[in-house]
Each structure stands twice: as structure tokens, then as C-alpha cells.
VMD Tcl script that builds the backbone (N, CA, C; Angstrom):
set m [mol new atoms 420]
animate dup $m
set s [atomselect $m all]
$s set {name element resname resid chain x y z} {
  {N N MET 1 A -5.419 15.185 -17.547}
  {CA C MET 1 A -5.320 14.851 -18.934}
  {C C MET 1 A -6.134 13.579 -19.148}
  {N N ALA 2 A -7.041 13.575 -20.081}
  {CA C ALA 2 A -7.877 12.412 -20.376}
  {C C ALA 2 A -7.184 11.530 -21.392}
  {N N HIS 3 A -7.562 10.267 -21.394}
  {CA C HIS 3 A -6.960 9.368 -22.363}
  {C C HIS 3 A -7.987 8.953 -23.400}
  {N N VAL 4 A -7.506 8.583 -24.551}
  {CA C VAL 4 A -8.355 8.146 -25.644}
  {C C VAL 4 A -8.858 6.747 -25.322}
  {N N SER 5 A -10.106 6.482 -25.657}
  {CA C SER 5 A -10.688 5.173 -25.391}
  {C C SER 5 A -9.834 4.070 -26.007}
  {N N GLY 6 A -9.565 3.050 -25.223}
  {CA C GLY 6 A -8.749 1.939 -25.704}
  {C C GLY 6 A -7.267 2.124 -25.452}
  {N N GLU 7 A -6.854 3.328 -25.098}
  {CA C GLU 7 A -5.447 3.603 -24.818}
  {C C GLU 7 A -5.162 3.289 -23.355}
  {N N ARG 8 A -4.052 2.664 -23.119}
  {CA C ARG 8 A -3.692 2.273 -21.762}
  {C C ARG 8 A -3.174 3.472 -20.963}
  {N N ALA 9 A -3.570 3.540 -19.719}
  {CA C ALA 9 A -3.110 4.621 -18.848}
  {C C ALA 9 A -1.632 4.412 -18.522}
  {N N PRO 10 A -0.892 5.484 -18.300}
  {CA C PRO 10 A 0.517 5.332 -17.933}
  {C C PRO 10 A 0.654 4.708 -16.544}
  {N N ALA 11 A 1.783 4.108 -16.293}
  {CA C ALA 11 A 2.039 3.478 -14.997}
  {C C ALA 11 A 2.030 4.521 -13.891}
  {N N PHE 12 A 1.665 4.087 -12.697}
  {CA C PHE 12 A 1.733 4.961 -11.532}
  {C C PHE 12 A 3.202 5.241 -11.238}
  {N N THR 13 A 3.553 6.488 -11.061}
  {CA C THR 13 A 4.932 6.840 -10.725}
  {C C THR 13 A 5.128 6.690 -9.217}
  {N N ALA 14 A 6.363 6.710 -8.780}
  {CA C ALA 14 A 6.673 6.612 -7.350}
  {C C ALA 14 A 6.034 7.770 -6.593}
  {N N GLU 15 A 6.055 8.952 -7.180}
  {CA C GLU 15 A 5.470 10.134 -6.543}
  {C C GLU 15 A 3.959 9.973 -6.374}
  {N N VAL 16 A 3.298 9.435 -7.398}
  {CA C VAL 16 A 1.849 9.220 -7.337}
  {C C VAL 16 A 1.523 8.136 -6.309}
  {N N LEU 17 A 2.325 7.080 -6.264}
  {CA C LEU 17 A 2.096 6.022 -5.283}
  {C C LEU 17 A 2.262 6.550 -3.862}
  {N N ASP 18 A 3.262 7.395 -3.639}
  {CA C ASP 18 A 3.448 8.004 -2.318}
  {C C ASP 18 A 2.225 8.832 -1.930}
  {N N LYS 19 A 1.722 9.608 -2.870}
  {CA C LYS 19 A 0.539 10.441 -2.617}
  {C C LYS 19 A -0.674 9.559 -2.325}
  {N N LEU 20 A -0.807 8.457 -3.042}
  {CA C LEU 20 A -1.905 7.518 -2.826}
  {C C LEU 20 A -1.833 6.923 -1.420}
  {N N VAL 21 A -0.666 6.450 -1.045}
  {CA C VAL 21 A -0.491 5.847 0.279}
  {C C VAL 21 A -0.686 6.904 1.368}
  {N N ASP 22 A -0.193 8.121 1.149}
  {CA C ASP 22 A -0.398 9.215 2.105}
  {C C ASP 22 A -1.882 9.503 2.315}
  {N N GLY 23 A -2.672 9.322 1.263}
  {CA C GLY 23 A -4.107 9.564 1.375}
  {C C GLY 23 A -4.859 8.430 2.050}
  {N N VAL 24 A -4.435 7.196 1.820}
  {CA C VAL 24 A -5.164 6.040 2.337}
  {C C VAL 24 A -4.838 5.750 3.797}
  {N N LEU 25 A -3.578 5.820 4.177}
  {CA C LEU 25 A -3.192 5.398 5.531}
  {C C LEU 25 A -3.969 6.082 6.656}
  {N N PRO 26 A -4.199 7.409 6.614}
  {CA C PRO 26 A -4.978 8.018 7.700}
  {C C PRO 26 A -6.448 7.558 7.717}
  {N N GLN 27 A -6.950 7.098 6.580}
  {CA C GLN 27 A -8.345 6.674 6.445}
  {C C GLN 27 A -8.507 5.157 6.539}
  {N N TYR 28 A -7.417 4.453 6.808}
  {CA C TYR 28 A -7.411 2.987 6.731}
  {C C TYR 28 A -8.480 2.345 7.617}
  {N N THR 29 A -8.616 2.800 8.841}
  {CA C THR 29 A -9.594 2.203 9.754}
  {C C THR 29 A -11.014 2.404 9.242}
  {N N LEU 30 A -11.308 3.572 8.687}
  {CA C LEU 30 A -12.648 3.823 8.151}
  {C C LEU 30 A -12.946 2.953 6.939}
  {N N LEU 31 A -11.929 2.670 6.140}
  {CA C LEU 31 A -12.123 1.885 4.927}
  {C C LEU 31 A -12.058 0.373 5.171}
  {N N TYR 32 A -11.129 -0.063 6.026}
  {CA C TYR 32 A -10.864 -1.495 6.159}
  {C C TYR 32 A -10.849 -2.011 7.593}
  {N N GLY 33 A -11.100 -1.160 8.552}
  {CA C GLY 33 A -11.014 -1.566 9.952}
  {C C GLY 33 A -12.124 -2.512 10.364}
  {N N PRO 34 A -12.243 -2.739 11.671}
  {CA C PRO 34 A -13.315 -3.590 12.169}
  {C C PRO 34 A -14.675 -3.018 11.767}
  {N N PRO 35 A -15.677 -3.879 11.590}
  {CA C PRO 35 A -16.988 -3.405 11.121}
  {C C PRO 35 A -17.576 -2.253 11.935}
  {N N ASP 36 A -17.333 -2.221 13.232}
  {CA C ASP 36 A -17.892 -1.132 14.031}
  {C C ASP 36 A -17.162 0.192 13.829}
  {N N LYS 37 A -15.991 0.166 13.183}
  {CA C LYS 37 A -15.224 1.388 12.917}
  {C C LYS 37 A -15.368 1.863 11.464}
  {N N GLN 38 A -15.856 0.975 10.588}
  {CA C GLN 38 A -15.986 1.325 9.174}
  {C C GLN 38 A -17.176 2.256 8.944}
  {N N VAL 39 A -17.152 2.922 7.801}
  {CA C VAL 39 A -18.244 3.811 7.413}
  {C C VAL 39 A -19.057 3.142 6.306}
  {N N SER 40 A -20.147 3.762 5.917}
  {CA C SER 40 A -21.019 3.193 4.884}
  {C C SER 40 A -20.310 3.165 3.530}
  {N N THR 41 A -20.878 2.390 2.626}
  {CA C THR 41 A -20.319 2.286 1.273}
  {C C THR 41 A -20.308 3.649 0.590}
  {N N HIS 42 A -21.358 4.425 0.786}
  {CA C HIS 42 A -21.428 5.766 0.195}
  {C C HIS 42 A -20.299 6.653 0.728}
  {N N GLN 43 A -20.044 6.577 2.030}
  {CA C GLN 43 A -18.972 7.376 2.625}
  {C C GLN 43 A -17.600 6.889 2.142}
  {N N LYS 44 A -17.450 5.577 1.960}
  {CA C LYS 44 A -16.187 5.047 1.436}
  {C C LYS 44 A -15.928 5.584 0.032}
  {N N LYS 45 A -16.971 5.639 -0.792}
  {CA C LYS 45 A -16.819 6.192 -2.136}
  {C C LYS 45 A -16.361 7.643 -2.070}
  {N N GLY 46 A -16.907 8.386 -1.108}
  {CA C GLY 46 A -16.498 9.781 -0.920}
  {C C GLY 46 A -15.034 9.894 -0.517}
  {N N ILE 47 A -14.586 8.981 0.361}
  {CA C ILE 47 A -13.180 8.975 0.781}
  {C C ILE 47 A -12.287 8.680 -0.414}
  {N N TRP 48 A -12.657 7.685 -1.230}
  {CA C TRP 48 A -11.846 7.349 -2.408}
  {C C TRP 48 A -11.833 8.492 -3.421}
  {N N CYS 49 A -12.949 9.199 -3.559}
  {CA C CYS 49 A -12.975 10.365 -4.467}
  {C C CYS 49 A -12.026 11.449 -3.970}
  {N N ALA 50 A -11.996 11.664 -2.660}
  {CA C ALA 50 A -11.091 12.672 -2.091}
  {C C ALA 50 A -9.631 12.257 -2.286}
  {N N ILE 51 A -9.342 10.981 -2.121}
  {CA C ILE 51 A -7.978 10.483 -2.333}
  {C C ILE 51 A -7.578 10.667 -3.795}
  {N N ALA 52 A -8.481 10.317 -4.712}
  {CA C ALA 52 A -8.196 10.469 -6.146}
  {C C ALA 52 A -7.971 11.946 -6.491}
  {N N LYS 53 A -8.725 12.825 -5.859}
  {CA C LYS 53 A -8.555 14.268 -6.105}
  {C C LYS 53 A -7.161 14.712 -5.678}
  {N N GLU 54 A -6.694 14.215 -4.531}
  {CA C GLU 54 A -5.337 14.529 -4.072}
  {C C GLU 54 A -4.291 13.987 -5.050}
  {N N VAL 55 A -4.507 12.782 -5.537}
  {CA C VAL 55 A -3.565 12.188 -6.497}
  {C C VAL 55 A -3.527 13.021 -7.776}
  {N N ARG 56 A -4.697 13.520 -8.190}
  {CA C ARG 56 A -4.762 14.329 -9.416}
  {C C ARG 56 A -4.060 15.664 -9.271}
  {N N THR 57 A -3.810 16.124 -8.047}
  {CA C THR 57 A -3.123 17.407 -7.874}
  {C C THR 57 A -1.709 17.364 -8.436}
  {N N LEU 58 A -1.176 16.151 -8.595}
  {CA C LEU 58 A 0.156 16.032 -9.188}
  {C C LEU 58 A 0.121 16.347 -10.678}
  {N N GLY 59 A -1.077 16.293 -11.274}
  {CA C GLY 59 A -1.252 16.700 -12.656}
  {C C GLY 59 A -0.642 15.787 -13.694}
  {N N VAL 60 A -0.245 14.594 -13.304}
  {CA C VAL 60 A 0.382 13.688 -14.254}
  {C C VAL 60 A -0.650 13.040 -15.157}
  {N N TYR 61 A -1.717 12.552 -14.568}
  {CA C TYR 61 A -2.740 11.833 -15.309}
  {C C TYR 61 A -4.017 11.864 -14.491}
  {N N HIS 62 A -5.148 11.886 -15.133}
  {CA C HIS 62 A -6.428 11.935 -14.439}
  {C C HIS 62 A -6.795 10.539 -13.927}
  {N N ARG 63 A -6.452 10.260 -12.678}
  {CA C ARG 63 A -6.764 8.969 -12.066}
  {C C ARG 63 A -8.137 9.046 -11.411}
  {N N ARG 64 A -8.990 8.097 -11.741}
  {CA C ARG 64 A -10.303 8.024 -11.114}
  {C C ARG 64 A -10.201 7.290 -9.791}
  {N N SER 65 A -11.218 7.445 -8.977}
  {CA C SER 65 A -11.217 6.806 -7.662}
  {C C SER 65 A -11.128 5.288 -7.786}
  {N N THR 66 A -11.739 4.719 -8.812}
  {CA C THR 66 A -11.667 3.264 -8.999}
  {C C THR 66 A -10.247 2.814 -9.323}
  {N N HIS 67 A -9.506 3.636 -10.090}
  {CA C HIS 67 A -8.110 3.306 -10.405}
  {C C HIS 67 A -7.259 3.345 -9.140}
  {N N CYS 68 A -7.488 4.378 -8.331}
  {CA C CYS 68 A -6.715 4.523 -7.094}
  {C C CYS 68 A -7.003 3.385 -6.135}
  {N N ARG 69 A -8.292 3.025 -5.995}
  {CA C ARG 69 A -8.647 1.939 -5.094}
  {C C ARG 69 A -8.043 0.613 -5.552}
  {N N LYS 70 A -8.090 0.348 -6.843}
  {CA C LYS 70 A -7.521 -0.894 -7.375}
  {C C LYS 70 A -6.013 -0.942 -7.144}
  {N N ARG 71 A -5.335 0.158 -7.389}
  {CA C ARG 71 A -3.882 0.191 -7.192}
  {C C ARG 71 A -3.539 0.005 -5.722}
  {N N TRP 72 A -4.312 0.634 -4.822}
  {CA C TRP 72 A -4.098 0.452 -3.384}
  {C C TRP 72 A -4.269 -1.022 -3.018}
  {N N GLU 73 A -5.328 -1.644 -3.500}
  {CA C GLU 73 A -5.574 -3.045 -3.169}
  {C C GLU 73 A -4.446 -3.932 -3.676}
  {N N ASP 74 A -3.903 -3.614 -4.841}
  {CA C ASP 74 A -2.751 -4.365 -5.354}
  {C C ASP 74 A -1.538 -4.183 -4.437}
  {N N LEU 75 A -1.236 -2.948 -4.056}
  {CA C LEU 75 A -0.107 -2.672 -3.162}
  {C C LEU 75 A -0.283 -3.380 -1.812}
  {N N HIS 76 A -1.478 -3.317 -1.311}
  {CA C HIS 76 A -1.839 -3.944 -0.040}
  {C C HIS 76 A -1.575 -5.443 -0.118}
  {N N HIS 77 A -2.053 -6.068 -1.178}
  {CA C HIS 77 A -1.883 -7.511 -1.383}
  {C C HIS 77 A -0.403 -7.875 -1.555}
  {N N TRP 78 A 0.317 -7.128 -2.383}
  {CA C TRP 78 A 1.738 -7.422 -2.629}
  {C C TRP 78 A 2.564 -7.264 -1.364}
  {N N SER 79 A 2.211 -6.269 -0.549}
  {CA C SER 79 A 2.948 -6.063 0.705}
  {C C SER 79 A 2.795 -7.272 1.615}
  {N N LYS 80 A 1.572 -7.747 1.746}
  {CA C LYS 80 A 1.331 -8.901 2.612}
  {C C LYS 80 A 2.044 -10.140 2.075}
  {N N LYS 81 A 1.934 -10.386 0.783}
  {CA C LYS 81 A 2.573 -11.561 0.194}
  {C C LYS 81 A 4.095 -11.492 0.330}
  {N N THR 82 A 4.654 -10.316 0.185}
  {CA C THR 82 A 6.101 -10.154 0.286}
  {C C THR 82 A 6.587 -10.429 1.701}
  {N N VAL 83 A 5.893 -9.890 2.690}
  {CA C VAL 83 A 6.332 -10.129 4.067}
  {C C VAL 83 A 6.118 -11.591 4.450}
  {N N GLU 84 A 5.047 -12.200 3.966}
  {CA C GLU 84 A 4.835 -13.625 4.238}
  {C C GLU 84 A 5.970 -14.455 3.640}
  {N N ALA 85 A 6.408 -14.079 2.454}
  {CA C ALA 85 A 7.523 -14.796 1.824}
  {C C ALA 85 A 8.799 -14.623 2.642}
  {N N GLN 86 A 9.034 -13.418 3.144}
  {CA C GLN 86 A 10.238 -13.173 3.930}
  {C C GLN 86 A 10.205 -13.898 5.272}
  {N N LEU 87 A 9.011 -14.084 5.820}
  {CA C LEU 87 A 8.884 -14.774 7.096}
  {C C LEU 87 A 8.747 -16.289 6.927}
  {N N GLY 88 A 8.754 -16.752 5.671}
  {CA C GLY 88 A 8.635 -18.183 5.420}
  {C C GLY 88 A 7.228 -18.703 5.612}
  {N N MET 89 A 6.232 -17.823 5.539}
  {CA C MET 89 A 4.847 -18.221 5.740}
  {C C MET 89 A 4.160 -18.583 4.428}
  {N N ALA 90 A 4.739 -18.190 3.319}
  {CA C ALA 90 A 4.115 -18.422 2.017}
  {C C ALA 90 A 4.244 -19.883 1.632}
  {N N SER 91 A 3.325 -20.331 0.795}
  {CA C SER 91 A 3.393 -21.718 0.336}
  {C C SER 91 A 4.648 -21.893 -0.509}
  {N N GLN 92 A 5.093 -23.095 -0.634}
  {CA C GLN 92 A 6.316 -23.378 -1.376}
  {C C GLN 92 A 6.067 -23.502 -2.875}
  {N N ARG 93 A 4.801 -23.469 -3.285}
  {CA C ARG 93 A 4.500 -23.538 -4.716}
  {C C ARG 93 A 4.940 -22.255 -5.409}
  {N N GLY 94 A 5.431 -22.396 -6.603}
  {CA C GLY 94 A 5.791 -21.229 -7.402}
  {C C GLY 94 A 6.917 -20.412 -6.818}
  {N N ARG 95 A 7.862 -21.064 -6.188}
  {CA C ARG 95 A 8.985 -20.315 -5.612}
  {C C ARG 95 A 9.762 -19.644 -6.734}
  {N N GLY 96 A 9.788 -18.354 -6.709}
  {CA C GLY 96 A 10.523 -17.612 -7.723}
  {C C GLY 96 A 11.604 -16.793 -7.068}
  {N N ALA 97 A 11.890 -15.665 -7.651}
  {CA C ALA 97 A 12.897 -14.775 -7.093}
  {C C ALA 97 A 12.423 -14.282 -5.732}
  {N N ARG 98 A 13.332 -14.069 -4.842}
  {CA C ARG 98 A 12.977 -13.585 -3.510}
  {C C ARG 98 A 12.408 -12.178 -3.609}
  {N N ARG 99 A 11.301 -11.967 -2.942}
  {CA C ARG 99 A 10.645 -10.661 -2.967}
  {C C ARG 99 A 11.396 -9.684 -2.074}
  {N N THR 100 A 11.429 -8.446 -2.491}
  {CA C THR 100 A 12.120 -7.408 -1.732}
  {C C THR 100 A 11.104 -6.405 -1.220}
  {N N MET 101 A 11.199 -6.081 0.062}
  {CA C MET 101 A 10.316 -5.079 0.649}
  {C C MET 101 A 10.799 -3.687 0.241}
  {N N THR 102 A 9.871 -2.848 -0.160}
  {CA C THR 102 A 10.184 -1.455 -0.479}
  {C C THR 102 A 9.748 -0.587 0.697}
  {N N THR 103 A 10.199 0.647 0.731}
  {CA C THR 103 A 9.794 1.542 1.820}
  {C C THR 103 A 8.282 1.756 1.804}
  {N N LEU 104 A 7.692 1.775 0.626}
  {CA C LEU 104 A 6.248 1.916 0.502}
  {C C LEU 104 A 5.544 0.725 1.151}
  {N N MET 105 A 6.075 -0.466 0.921}
  {CA C MET 105 A 5.498 -1.667 1.518}
  {C C MET 105 A 5.616 -1.647 3.036}
  {N N TYR 106 A 6.740 -1.155 3.556}
  {CA C TYR 106 A 6.896 -1.059 5.001}
  {C C TYR 106 A 5.857 -0.107 5.602}
  {N N ARG 107 A 5.578 0.997 4.913}
  {CA C ARG 107 A 4.575 1.949 5.398}
  {C C ARG 107 A 3.196 1.301 5.447}
  {N N ILE 108 A 2.857 0.567 4.396}
  {CA C ILE 108 A 1.557 -0.108 4.338}
  {C C ILE 108 A 1.473 -1.174 5.422}
  {N N LEU 109 A 2.530 -1.926 5.563}
  {CA C LEU 109 A 2.582 -3.020 6.526}
  {C C LEU 109 A 2.359 -2.538 7.954}
  {N N ALA 110 A 2.967 -1.425 8.308}
  {CA C ALA 110 A 2.866 -0.902 9.677}
  {C C ALA 110 A 1.423 -0.572 10.052}
  {N N VAL 111 A 0.613 -0.146 9.092}
  {CA C VAL 111 A -0.777 0.218 9.370}
  {C C VAL 111 A -1.729 -0.948 9.110}
  {N N ALA 112 A -1.554 -1.627 7.984}
  {CA C ALA 112 A -2.502 -2.654 7.578}
  {C C ALA 112 A -2.299 -3.995 8.280}
  {N N TYR 113 A -1.061 -4.342 8.570}
  {CA C TYR 113 A -0.761 -5.641 9.168}
  {C C TYR 113 A 0.209 -5.483 10.333}
  {N N PRO 114 A -0.228 -4.865 11.429}
  {CA C PRO 114 A 0.708 -4.628 12.538}
  {C C PRO 114 A 1.286 -5.913 13.124}
  {N N GLU 115 A 0.523 -7.010 13.089}
  {CA C GLU 115 A 1.043 -8.269 13.626}
  {C C GLU 115 A 2.190 -8.806 12.771}
  {N N LEU 116 A 2.071 -8.677 11.454}
  {CA C LEU 116 A 3.162 -9.097 10.567}
  {C C LEU 116 A 4.336 -8.133 10.671}
  {N N ASP 117 A 4.043 -6.851 10.869}
  {CA C ASP 117 A 5.082 -5.850 11.049}
  {C C ASP 117 A 5.958 -6.210 12.249}
  {N N GLY 118 A 5.324 -6.579 13.351}
  {CA C GLY 118 A 6.066 -6.965 14.549}
  {C C GLY 118 A 6.905 -8.207 14.335}
  {N N ARG 119 A 6.333 -9.183 13.643}
  {CA C ARG 119 A 7.083 -10.421 13.370}
  {C C ARG 119 A 8.268 -10.160 12.455}
  {N N LEU 120 A 8.067 -9.322 11.431}
  {CA C LEU 120 A 9.160 -9.017 10.513}
  {C C LEU 120 A 10.257 -8.257 11.234}
  {N N ARG 121 A 9.866 -7.307 12.073}
  {CA C ARG 121 A 10.851 -6.531 12.835}
  {C C ARG 121 A 11.689 -7.461 13.713}
  {N N ALA 122 A 11.029 -8.360 14.443}
  {CA C ALA 122 A 11.744 -9.283 15.322}
  {C C ALA 122 A 12.652 -10.206 14.523}
  {N N SER 123 A 12.163 -10.692 13.394}
  {CA C SER 123 A 12.949 -11.595 12.552}
  {C C SER 123 A 14.190 -10.905 12.000}
  {N N GLN 124 A 14.026 -9.690 11.485}
  {CA C GLN 124 A 15.156 -9.004 10.878}
  {C C GLN 124 A 16.142 -8.488 11.911}
  {N N GLN 125 A 15.651 -8.101 13.096}
  {CA C GLN 125 A 16.577 -7.678 14.133}
  {C C GLN 125 A 17.391 -8.862 14.637}
  {N N ALA 126 A 16.760 -10.027 14.713}
  {CA C ALA 126 A 17.474 -11.227 15.149}
  {C C ALA 126 A 18.562 -11.593 14.149}
  {N N GLN 127 A 18.339 -11.272 12.886}
  {CA C GLN 127 A 19.316 -11.576 11.843}
  {C C GLN 127 A 20.265 -10.403 11.600}
  {N N GLY 128 A 20.125 -9.336 12.376}
  {CA C GLY 128 A 20.968 -8.155 12.176}
  {C C GLY 128 A 20.620 -7.435 10.889}
  {N N GLY 129 A 19.340 -7.495 10.506}
  {CA C GLY 129 A 18.901 -6.943 9.224}
  {C C GLY 129 A 18.736 -5.442 9.221}
  {N N GLU 130 A 18.152 -4.961 8.144}
  {CA C GLU 130 A 18.061 -3.535 7.860}
  {C C GLU 130 A 16.744 -2.910 8.299}
  {N N TYR 131 A 15.846 -3.676 8.884}
  {CA C TYR 131 A 14.514 -3.155 9.177}
  {C C TYR 131 A 14.553 -1.890 10.025}
  {N N SER 132 A 15.343 -1.883 11.067}
  {CA C SER 132 A 15.375 -0.707 11.941}
  {C C SER 132 A 15.882 0.523 11.198}
  {N N LEU 133 A 16.790 0.363 10.252}
  {CA C LEU 133 A 17.270 1.500 9.460}
  {C C LEU 133 A 16.151 2.058 8.599}
  {N N ILE 134 A 15.371 1.177 8.001}
  {CA C ILE 134 A 14.264 1.622 7.163}
  {C C ILE 134 A 13.232 2.335 8.020}
  {N N GLN 135 A 12.916 1.797 9.197}
  {CA C GLN 135 A 11.956 2.433 10.073}
  {C C GLN 135 A 12.420 3.823 10.488}
  {N N LEU 136 A 13.690 3.967 10.790}
  {CA C LEU 136 A 14.213 5.284 11.161}
  {C C LEU 136 A 14.070 6.266 10.014}
  {N N THR 137 A 14.315 5.811 8.801}
  {CA C THR 137 A 14.196 6.650 7.623}
  {C C THR 137 A 12.749 7.097 7.445}
  {N N LEU 138 A 11.805 6.179 7.648}
  {CA C LEU 138 A 10.389 6.512 7.443}
  {C C LEU 138 A 9.892 7.506 8.493}
  {N N ARG 139 A 10.426 7.431 9.694}
  {CA C ARG 139 A 9.956 8.314 10.751}
  {C C ARG 139 A 10.623 9.679 10.699}
  {N N ALA 140 A 11.701 9.810 9.960}
  {CA C ALA 140 A 12.438 11.080 9.897}
  {C C ALA 140 A 11.683 12.121 9.103}
}
mol reanalyze $m
mol bondsrecalc $m
mol representation Tube
mol addrep $m
């Protein structure tokens, strides 16, 4: 479904975000890995087009590859900032409400930031936290 010029696109639903993350995670190394593992810019555009095509299969809204990439980058950034806040690594400026990790963020964290994933796991297990329960749920 196309939108009228000037009209704002609807928010990404949880189902669309899951589909987006499902599309990006297997391709993460090609898109963001070490330079010797990454592909050319042209190939990256092709990967993002394929991801956007998968997202469009839900039929909710016609998301372009640029929209999907921007939303992924936002999720990626928020996941890192949230785990840094939970580990006490974030700066003390602008201390607001405590950030909560979502299952989507845990999935992103495990692939994009394995070193932070390990630190968060150790921290939450030491505190008797819920991390292991969430991990079990994600692997089921």
C-alpha cells in the first residue's frame, strides 16, 4: 500500500520488526562485519532490498529498503545504549527512566555485540536476574 506524499508512514509493528531482525541477523557479517568479510556497497543494497521484500510480504505497508535499514540502525543503536545503561557503562548525563531490554534487543545484542552480551549475561546471573530465562525462550 503506497502512502500519499507528506503523509507519515505507520509505525513498525512488532511482527514487522521481528521479520526485519530475522532478515538482518543472518546477513549481519556481510553488512557490518570486519572489512574482509563485508561485501560491496552494491551488494549491500541488494541485501537490503531482499530484506525489505521479505518485510513487505506481511502486506501491512510498503516499506522501502532505506526505511528498513534506518529502522535496523535505530534498533541496533538502542540495543547497545540500553545494555550499556544496564551495565553502568553509560555516561551519567541525562539520567532518565531505566531502560528495559526487550527480547528483540537481546536477539540483536547476541549477534551485534557478543562482548556486551557476555558481560550482561554474567552481570544478570550474578544478580540472579532473568537473562537466562529470556535466552531459553529465544532458543526454544
